[in-house]
N, C-alpha and C positions, 0 to 999 in steps of 0.2 A: 228394702232399700229405698224405695220410692217414698215410704212414710217417713223415714229418717231424713231424706232430702227435703221434703216438704217442711218438716219441723225446722230443720236448718235454715231454710229460706225464711220462715216466719221469724226466727231469732234474728236473722241478719237485718230483715225489714225493720224490726225493733231497734236494732242497734244502729243501723245506717240511715234509717228514715225512709230508705227505699231500696229495693234489691233487685238486681238484674240476674240472669242465669249465669252470667260471666262471674258475678260476685260468688254465687254458689259454687261454681266450678273452681274458682280460685281457692275458695276455702276448703273445699274437698282435697284439692291437691296439697295444700298446707298440712291438713290433718294426716294425708297419707304419708307425707314426708316424715312427720312426728313418729307415726307408727313404724315406718321402715327403719328410722334410726334406732329405735329400741332393740330391734332384731329378734325374731322368733326364738333363736337358740338362747339368747340372753333370758328371755321371759321363761322358757322352759327350765333353764338351770335355777332361776330364782325360785320358781314354783316347787322345784324338787327339794330345795332348801327349806322352804316354808312347810311342805307337806311333811318333811321329816319331823318337824316340831309339832305337828298337828296330831299328836297322840300324848295321852296323859303320861304313860310310862316313859316315852322318849323325852318328853319335855322336862319331867321330874329329873331324869338322868343328867341332862344338859345343865338344869339349874344347880344340881348337887356338884357336878364337876366344875362349874364355874364359881360356885361358892368355896369349894375346896382350895382352889388356887394352886393345886399340885395334883399329882397323880394319884389315882385311887385304884386299888386292886379290884378285879371283877368281883371278888367274894365280898368286899365292902359295898360295892353297888347292888349286889344281890340282897344285902341285908336292908337296903333303903327301899327298893320297890318289891311289891308283892306279886311277882310273876315267877313262872318255872325258869329253870336254868336255860332251857332252850328259848324261851321268850325273851329272856334278858339277852341272850346272844344274838337273837334276830333284831332286836332293838338297838343294840350297840353296832351291829353291822350296818343298819340302815344309816345311823348318825355318822358312822365313819365314811360311808359312801357320799353323804351330803356334806362333807368337809366340816362337820361340827365338833368331832371328836377324833382323836389320834390314839392309836394304841401301839404297844410294843410288849415283847415278851421278856420277862425277867425270870429265867430259870424256869420254873413250872408255873409261875404266875403270869397272868396277862393284865397289864397295867393300862390305864385309860386317862386321858386328859382332855379338857376342853381346848379348842383352837380360838385364834383371835376372832374368827367369825361367830363362834358361839357366844364369846363374852360380849361382842357388839349386839348381836340380836337380843340376848337376854336384856342387856341394858336399855335398848330401845323398847322393847316389850314393856318392861317394868315401868319406864318412863311414860309410856303411853296410857297406862292404867292407874297411875298414881303410886305405883310401888317404889320401895327404896332401891337404890342402885345394889347390884350384887357386890359381895366382897371383892375388894381389888379394882373395882371399876370406877370407884369414887375417888381413889386416892391418886388420880393423875397418871396411874400405870397404863402403858399400852403394851400390846402383845398378848400372847395367850396366857392360860391360867398358870403355866409353869415358867413363864418368862422367856421362852424361846419357841422358834417355829421352824 
């Protein structure tokens, strides 16, 4: 921490022309307030969502569900990704836990759809790497892929 404080002091000297210990303390207090405003629980929740997408199978599933704009059966999703049924089940469970996918039982079939959160994240990721917007995201629609939440 001492090295970081010394570096901050040098930065403040460059910015202010001179720097007293009170300037460093005031800036450290301001930075601490910013950090506290974010909240550890919020950071952990956001990291949980991002880590759910940080896997090729899970990200592909989310992308397919967003592009589908409707529910897909687990059997349809199984045809899209090259994983075992148990691997698919685990991936979908992780996405449901992260709030990116919702599921419902329809007789003997399990149906999945993307949530608003999934549509928003895919849109942001695609925009940040120069991809095209996912189906449904560029036509001004809001809401999840099936139109309700």
